[in-house]
Kinemage of the C-alpha trace (Angstrom):
@kinemage 1
@onewidth
@group {chain A} dominant
@subgroup {mainchain}
@vectorlist {calphas} color= white
{ca met a 1} P 80.521 -5.251 133.846
{ca phe a 2} L 80.027 -8.765 135.105
{ca pro a 3} L 82.023 -10.836 135.790
{ca ile a 4} L 83.970 -8.266 137.764
{ca arg a 5} L 87.533 -8.130 136.497
{ca tyr a 6} L 88.844 -5.677 139.093
{ca pro a 7} L 87.438 -6.531 142.538
{ca gln a 8} L 89.405 -3.760 144.295
{ca ile a 9} L 87.808 -1.107 142.075
{ca trp a 10} L 84.382 -2.693 142.613
{ca glu a 11} L 84.881 -2.459 146.393
{ca ile a 12} L 85.816 1.213 146.139
{ca tyr a 13} L 82.737 1.835 143.973
{ca lys a 14} L 80.492 0.125 146.537
{ca lys a 15} L 82.003 2.233 149.363
{ca val a 16} L 81.359 5.448 147.402
{ca glu a 17} L 77.837 4.303 146.564
{ca ala a 18} L 77.166 3.551 150.232
{ca ser a 19} L 78.150 7.093 151.215
{ca leu a 20} L 75.510 8.622 148.909
{ca trp a 21} L 71.752 8.885 149.217
{ca ile a 22} L 70.151 6.108 147.149
{ca ser a 23} L 66.487 6.655 146.260
{ca lys a 24} L 65.658 2.927 146.440
{ca glu a 25} L 66.602 2.904 150.120
{ca val a 26} L 64.242 5.741 151.136
{ca asp a 27} L 60.510 5.174 151.454
{ca leu a 28} L 58.863 8.064 149.608
{ca ser a 29} L 55.386 6.545 149.580
{ca gln a 30} L 54.172 8.700 152.488
{ca asp a 31} L 55.454 12.012 151.131
{ca ile a 32} L 52.190 13.028 149.447
{ca his a 33} L 50.245 12.204 152.612
{ca his a 34} L 52.681 14.264 154.748
{ca trp a 35} L 52.544 17.141 152.252
{ca asp a 36} L 48.750 17.222 152.271
{ca gln a 37} L 48.076 16.431 155.931
{ca ser a 38} L 51.031 17.757 157.917
{ca leu a 39} L 51.803 21.068 156.197
{ca lys a 40} L 49.500 24.060 156.300
{ca ser a 41} L 48.862 26.230 153.256
{ca asp a 42} L 51.382 28.919 154.254
{ca lys a 43} L 54.096 26.288 154.708
{ca his a 44} L 53.227 24.779 151.311
{ca his a 45} L 53.770 28.210 149.793
{ca leu a 46} L 57.084 28.710 151.624
{ca val a 47} L 58.494 25.302 150.664
{ca thr a 48} L 57.377 25.740 147.046
{ca arg a 49} L 59.085 29.154 146.819
{ca ile a 50} L 62.303 27.848 148.367
{ca leu a 51} L 62.407 24.910 145.946
{ca ala a 52} L 61.696 27.257 143.028
{ca phe a 53} L 64.563 29.525 144.106
{ca phe a 54} L 67.062 26.661 144.268
{ca thr a 55} L 65.862 25.258 140.944
{ca val a 56} L 66.457 28.596 139.215
{ca ala a 57} L 69.807 29.095 140.978
{ca asp a 58} L 71.010 25.624 139.943
{ca gly a 59} L 69.974 26.357 136.351
{ca ile a 60} L 71.983 29.591 136.325
{ca ile a 61} L 75.051 27.840 137.715
{ca ile a 62} L 74.804 25.025 135.172
{ca glu a 63} L 74.476 27.534 132.309
{ca asn a 64} L 77.560 29.398 133.509
{ca leu a 65} L 79.618 26.215 133.883
{ca ala a 66} L 78.600 24.711 130.546
{ca gly a 67} L 81.288 26.415 128.452
{ca trp a 68} L 84.132 26.063 130.916
{ca ile a 69} L 86.909 23.551 130.432
{ca trp a 70} L 88.479 22.362 133.659
{ca thr a 71} L 92.243 21.844 133.701
{ca glu a 72} L 94.128 19.605 136.080
{ca val a 73} L 96.834 21.484 137.957
{ca ser a 74} L 99.392 18.837 136.993
{ca leu a 75} L 98.653 19.565 133.307
{ca leu a 76} L 99.247 23.311 133.532
{ca asp a 77} L 102.446 24.083 131.667
{ca ser a 78} L 103.976 26.823 129.535
{ca met a 79} L 101.843 25.706 126.572
{ca leu a 80} L 98.777 27.031 128.410
{ca ala a 81} L 100.468 30.342 129.239
{ca asp a 82} L 98.480 33.417 128.198
{ca gly a 83} L 95.276 31.377 128.154
{ca thr a 84} L 92.427 31.183 130.602
{ca ala a 85} L 92.480 28.188 132.916
{ca leu a 86} L 89.857 26.891 135.296
{ca ile a 87} L 91.009 24.718 138.170
{ca cys a 88} L 89.497 23.147 141.245
{ca gly a 89} L 91.719 22.340 144.183
{ca val a 90} L 92.349 22.594 147.896
{ca ala a 91} L 93.600 25.869 149.370
{ca gln a 92} L 96.865 25.346 151.226
{ca thr a 93} L 98.297 28.779 151.971
{ca met a 94} L 96.651 32.174 151.716
{ca his a 95} L 98.214 35.523 152.540
{ca ala a 96} L 97.683 39.134 151.575
{ca val a 97} L 100.302 41.620 150.484
{ca gly a 98} L 98.596 44.896 151.330
{ca lys a 99} L 94.930 45.286 150.501
{ca asn a 100} L 95.303 44.908 146.713
{ca met a 101} L 97.107 41.574 146.352
{ca ala a 102} L 96.798 38.056 147.700
{ca phe a 103} L 98.717 34.844 147.136
{ca leu a 104} L 96.965 31.498 147.242
{ca val a 105} L 98.638 28.102 146.958
{ca val a 106} L 96.256 25.463 145.608
{ca arg a 107} L 96.850 21.707 145.693
{ca gln a 108} L 95.157 19.164 143.475
{ca phe a 109} L 96.198 15.578 144.153
{ca asn a 110} L 100.022 15.717 144.095
{ca ala a 111} L 100.405 18.979 142.113
{ca thr a 112} L 100.408 22.550 143.401
{ca ile a 113} L 100.092 25.958 141.821
{ca lys a 114} L 100.552 29.452 143.163
{ca cys a 115} L 97.745 31.868 142.323
{ca val a 116} L 97.964 35.643 142.516
{ca leu a 117} L 94.910 37.856 142.966
{ca ile a 118} L 95.628 41.476 142.044
{ca val a 119} L 93.232 44.415 142.314
{ca thr a 120} L 93.580 46.952 139.494
{ca glu a 121} L 91.423 49.962 138.600
{ca glu a 122} L 90.288 48.263 135.384
{ca leu a 123} L 89.191 45.091 137.170
{ca val a 124} L 87.406 47.082 139.883
{ca ser a 125} L 85.541 49.173 137.278
{ca thr a 126} L 84.316 45.988 135.551
{ca gln a 127} L 83.469 44.474 138.965
{ca met a 128} L 85.720 41.469 138.290
{ca val a 129} L 87.741 41.853 141.479
{ca ser a 130} L 87.780 44.039 144.570
{ca thr a 131} L 89.645 44.529 147.806
{ca his a 132} L 86.806 42.581 149.459
{ca met a 133} L 87.760 39.582 147.316
{ca val a 134} L 91.369 39.839 148.538
{ca arg a 135} L 90.139 39.941 152.138
{ca tyr a 136} L 87.802 36.986 151.497
{ca thr a 137} L 90.573 34.976 149.842
{ca thr a 138} L 92.890 35.428 152.791
{ca ser a 139} L 90.137 34.446 155.231
{ca leu a 140} L 89.618 31.006 153.674
{ca tyr a 141} L 90.317 28.046 155.892
{ca arg a 142} L 93.196 25.786 154.987
{ca glu a 143} L 91.878 22.753 153.067
{ca ser a 144} L 88.919 24.739 151.669
{ca ile a 145} L 87.886 23.549 148.214
{ca val a 146} L 88.176 26.397 145.710
{ca asp a 147} L 87.351 26.911 142.034
{ca ile a 148} L 89.629 29.412 140.319
{ca lys a 149} L 89.345 30.918 136.865
{ca gly a 150} L 92.273 33.040 135.787
{ca glu a 151} L 94.910 33.676 133.190
{ca ala a 152} L 97.754 31.168 133.192
{ca thr a 153} L 101.043 33.041 133.037
{ca glu a 154} L 104.567 31.735 132.897
{ca ile a 155} L 106.598 33.384 135.657
{ca leu a 156} L 110.134 34.172 134.589
{ca lys a 157} L 111.204 36.302 137.585
{ca ala a 158} L 110.724 35.977 141.298
{ca phe a 159} L 108.120 38.276 142.805
{ca tyr a 160} L 108.023 38.780 146.539
{ca ser a 161} L 108.873 35.372 147.988
{ca thr a 162} L 106.999 33.345 145.405
{ca leu a 163} L 108.717 31.617 142.476
{ca asn a 164} L 106.874 29.195 140.249
{ca glu a 165} L 106.995 27.934 136.699
{ca leu a 166} L 103.368 28.811 136.085
{ca ala a 167} L 100.804 30.792 138.010
{ca leu a 168} L 97.199 31.827 137.592
{ca val a 169} L 97.127 35.582 137.499
{ca gly a 170} L 94.132 37.876 137.660
{ca ser a 171} L 90.664 37.097 138.809
{ca pro a 172} L 87.591 35.217 137.732
{ca gly a 173} L 86.870 36.213 134.141
{ca ser a 174} L 89.887 38.493 133.930
{ca his a 175} L 91.302 39.114 130.478
{ca his a 176} L 93.737 41.733 131.704
{ca arg a 177} L 97.196 40.665 132.783
{ca pro a 178} L 98.359 42.900 135.614
{ca ser a 179} L 102.083 43.453 135.843
{ca leu a 180} L 103.621 41.580 138.734
{ca pro a 181} L 105.702 43.523 141.226
{ca glu a 182} L 109.376 42.673 141.018
{ca val a 183} L 111.549 41.680 143.930
């Protein structure tokens, strides 16, 4: 690492590092004293239970994410069609078409993708998607960061006002490809 060959990258690294909490910079030597002297027994119990809850919740999330492979939006192409894709991006445009369908445009760096959320009886019965999810999707704020898992489908015809080479269709964990309404 030293000598530094790319000073611009080193400067960016130092800026990112400065924006994070660094344990060396925080004096933790008084924590035990504060825990023992400042908190009463009932507060000890409360804090311990809250920490236990978040520890378990983080473990569940990590287990669920372990098998997922994230795909960059710019790398989605027809070769990934009919497969499940997982993307993370920034919500740009959200709008509902009735109570059973929503469109979501997601941007990641300089690439965009149009996602379609469709409520079907099969997906509702398996609790994969609901009309509440459509309502929630359309209530997102622009620039919200979203994780989307869906089936990548090559779009050959226009549907409603959306035309794209590839779209994520379905819902989180969906293995059912709903038919898209034609124009």
